[in-house]
N, C-alpha and C positions, 0 to 999 in steps of 0.2 A: 790859791789865789792868783789871779792874773795880774801881772804887772807889765807896764810898757817896756819895750826893749831899750837898752841904753843907746846913747848916741852912736851912730856908725853902724848899727845892726838893723836889718830890715826884716820884719816879720812877714808872714804870708799875707795877712790882711792888709798890711801897709803896701805891699807890692801890688796886690789886686786893686786897691784904691788908686794908686799911682798909674797903673795900666789903664784903668777906666777913664781917668781924667785926661791922660795923654791921648787916648782914642777920641774922646770928645773934642779935644782941641784940634786934632788933625782933621776931624770932620768939619769943624768950623772954618778952618783955613781952606779946605777944599771948596766949601760953599762960597767963601769970599772970592776965590779965584774964578769959580764958575760964573758968579754973577758979574764979575768984571769982564770976563772974556765973551760971555753970551748974554748981554742984558736984554731982558724981555722975552727970552726964548720960551720960558715956562708958561708965561701968560699967553703967548702966541699959540703954543701947542694946545693949551687947554681950550682956547677960543676955537681953534680949528676942530677939535673933537666935538665940541658942543654944537657947532653949526652943521657938521656932517651927520650927526645922529638925528637931527630933527626931520620929521616927515618920512622916515624910512621904515617905520614899523608898520607891518601889514595889518589891516583892519578888515573886519567882516563887512561886506557891502550892505547887508540888510540891517544888522543891529548896531554895528560900529564898535564891537568889542575887539581888543587886540587878539590876533591869531598867534597861538603858541604851538609850535610843532607843525606836523603835516596833516593832522587829523581833521582840520576844519573847525568850524564853529558849532557850538551845541544848539544854536537856535534853529538850524536846518535839520538836525538829527531828530527822527521821530522814534518814539517808543520805548 
């Protein structure tokens, strides 16, 4: 039968739980520091990526499909 450890002794599962909680708290602190040092940098970076990606995808001039790879479009291939 499993019983909890007496006060002062730490079992393996207790240590694992404490380590996970400590890791999450450290990640929260790092997030707060990052948001205070660089406010808006994530939103700005996402906005730049979205605006750069628009209009750059090659399309077939005859049917308008997106071109994937170097083979060309299937609408022009015969046979």
